[in-house]
C-alpha positions in Angstrom: 54.7 86.7 124.1 53.0 83.9 125.9 53.4 85.2 129.5 52.3 82.3 131.7 49.8 80.9 129.2 50.3 77.8 127.1 48.8 79.5 124.1 49.0 83.1 122.8 46.1 85.3 123.9 45.9 89.0 123.1 44.5 90.2 126.4 47.1 88.3 128.4 50.2 89.0 126.4 52.6 91.9 126.5 52.4 92.0 122.7 48.9 92.8 121.4 47.5 90.9 118.4 48.0 93.3 115.4 45.7 91.1 113.2 42.5 91.6 115.0 41.0 94.7 116.4 38.6 92.7 118.6 35.6 94.8 117.8 33.3 92.1 116.5 33.2 93.7 113.0 35.0 92.0 110.2 35.4 95.3 108.3 37.3 96.8 111.2 39.4 93.7 112.0 42.7 94.8 110.4 42.6 98.4 111.5 45.3 97.9 114.2 47.8 96.7 111.7 46.8 99.2 109.0 47.1 102.2 111.4 50.4 100.9 112.8 51.9 100.5 109.4 51.0 104.1 108.5 52.4 105.5 111.7 55.7 103.5 111.4 56.1 104.6 107.8 55.4 108.3 108.7 58.0 108.1 111.4 60.7 107.4 108.8 60.0 110.7 107.1 62.3 113.6 107.9 60.7 116.1 110.2 57.9 113.8 111.4 56.8 114.8 114.9 53.6 112.9 115.2 50.1 113.0 113.6 46.9 114.2 115.2 44.3 111.6 116.1 41.8 113.8 114.3 43.8 113.4 111.0 43.7 109.6 111.3 40.0 109.7 112.1 39.3 112.0 109.1 41.2 109.8 106.7 39.6 106.6 107.8 36.1 108.2 107.6 36.8 108.6 103.9 37.2 104.8 103.8 33.9 104.2 105.5 35.3 103.7 109.1 33.4 105.5 111.8 35.0 107.9 114.3 33.9 105.7 117.2 35.6 102.6 115.6 38.8 104.4 114.9 39.0 105.9 118.4 38.4 102.4 120.0 41.3 101.1 118.0 43.6 104.0 118.8 42.8 103.7 122.5 43.6 100.0 122.5 46.9 100.6 120.6 47.9 103.1 123.3 47.0 100.5 126.0 49.1 98.0 124.2 52.1 100.4 124.1 52.1 100.4 120.3 51.5 104.2 120.1 51.7 107.1 122.6 50.8 110.7 122.6 53.6 113.2 122.3 52.4 115.0 125.5 51.9 111.6 127.3 48.5 112.9 128.3 45.2 111.0 128.1 43.9 110.4 124.6 41.8 113.0 122.9 41.0 113.8 119.3 43.7 116.5 119.5 46.4 114.1 120.7 49.5 114.0 118.6 50.4 110.3 118.2 53.7 108.6 117.5 54.6 104.9 117.1 56.7 103.2 119.7 59.7 101.0 118.9 57.5 98.0 119.6 55.2 99.1 116.8 58.2 99.4 114.4 59.5 95.9 115.4 56.1 94.3 115.0 55.4 96.0 111.6 58.8 95.6 110.1 59.8 92.2 111.6 57.3 90.1 113.5 54.4 90.1 111.0 56.8 88.4 108.6 57.9 85.7 111.0 56.4 82.2 110.8 56.3 81.6 114.5 54.6 84.9 115.2 52.0 84.3 112.6 51.4 80.8 113.6 50.7 81.8 117.3 48.6 84.8 116.6 46.5 82.8 114.1 44.9 81.0 117.1 43.8 84.3 118.6 42.5 85.8 115.4 38.9 85.6 114.1 38.7 84.3 110.5 35.6 85.6 108.9 36.1 83.7 105.6 34.3 80.4 106.0 36.4 78.6 103.4 39.7 79.8 104.8 38.5 79.0 108.4 37.5 75.4 107.4 40.8 74.9 105.6 42.9 76.1 108.5 40.8 74.1 110.9 41.3 71.0 108.9 45.1 71.6 108.7 45.3 72.2 112.5 43.5 68.9 113.1 46.0 67.2 110.8 48.9 68.9 112.6 47.8 67.5 116.0 47.3 64.0 114.5 50.7 63.9 112.6 53.6 62.5 114.6 56.3 62.7 111.9 58.0 66.0 112.5 58.9 67.0 109.0 55.4 66.2 107.6 53.9 68.1 110.6 56.0 71.1 109.7 54.8 71.0 106.2 51.2 71.2 107.5 52.1 74.0 109.9 53.7 75.9 107.0 50.6 75.5 104.9 48.4 76.8 107.7 50.6 79.8 108.3 50.8 80.7 104.6 47.0 80.5 104.3 46.6 82.8 107.3 49.2 85.2 105.8 47.2 85.4 102.6 44.0 85.9 104.6 45.4 88.9 106.5 46.9 90.3 103.3 43.6 90.1 101.5 41.8 91.8 104.5 44.2 94.7 104.7 44.2 94.9 100.9 40.5 95.9 101.0 41.4 98.9 103.1 44.3 99.8 100.8 42.0 99.5 97.8 39.5 101.9 99.3 42.4 104.3 100.2 43.5 104.3 96.5 39.9 104.9 95.3 39.5 107.9 97.7 42.9 109.4 96.7 44.2 109.7 100.3 47.9 110.2 100.9 50.2 107.5 99.5 51.2 106.3 102.9 47.7 104.9 103.4 47.9 103.0 100.1 50.4 100.3 101.0 49.8 96.8 102.2 52.1 95.9 105.1 51.7 92.2 104.5 52.9 92.5 100.9 55.8 94.5 102.1 57.0 91.6 104.2 55.9 88.7 101.9 59.4 87.9 100.7 60.7 88.0 104.3 57.9 85.6 105.3 58.7 83.2 102.5 62.4 83.3 103.4 61.6 82.6 107.0 59.6 79.5 106.0 62.6 78.3 104.0 64.9 78.8 107.0 62.5 77.1 109.4 62.1 74.1 107.1 65.8 73.7 106.6 66.2 73.8 110.4 63.4 71.2 110.9 65.1 68.9 108.3 68.5 69.4 109.8 67.3 68.4 113.3 64.6 65.9 112.5 64.7 64.7 108.9 66.7 63.5 106.0 66.9 64.5 102.3 64.3 61.9 101.7 62.0 63.7 104.0 61.8 66.6 101.6 60.1 64.5 98.9 57.0 66.4 97.8 57.6 69.4 99.9 56.8 72.5 97.8 59.8 74.5 99.1 62.2 71.8 97.9 60.7 70.8 94.5 63.4 70.6 91.9 66.2 70.4 94.5 69.3 68.4 93.6 
């Protein structure tokens, strides 16, 4: 994921950032994840043999996304090995597209993993000024905190805030899809699908941190351990 870099960077990693389309437009930011989730879910249906790029373009146009924006996202997803054309030819509007195994792994597993979210967060533009300031403050506290269990609590808060930010952003696309009565596969939020997995992963990570670095007393005040006996 990091390659030879000290921090995750979309352009230098073998795994593209699914949380930012890198188009400089906040309304298009989550199109990578949104499209990938649709393709991965379609691929589970019996008889699925790909979907034409034109069909993706047409559906997203109903949600207010321009053809040029959708095509830019699709081309990048092909470059990042998330999707491929059935003919393995260069992209065109007539290309029949399928998700790769990497796409399935990212959509079904990685977007619900604490470590993946934490690292991609640093490579993702956060357009909400309030969320940005809160995460920025938390990151500053993380770097200034030397006690490992307290530092993990701050890391957990930042990752959970980022998770909610992404879910809210994708939710806006899902809301438009429902209003436009497009096929049901476009009306699901991938972040909400993995929310329970994400919360469970936070629990596992915190237990591991406490086992390695802390004591029962170190859990005092930690939200995940409130009420614990």
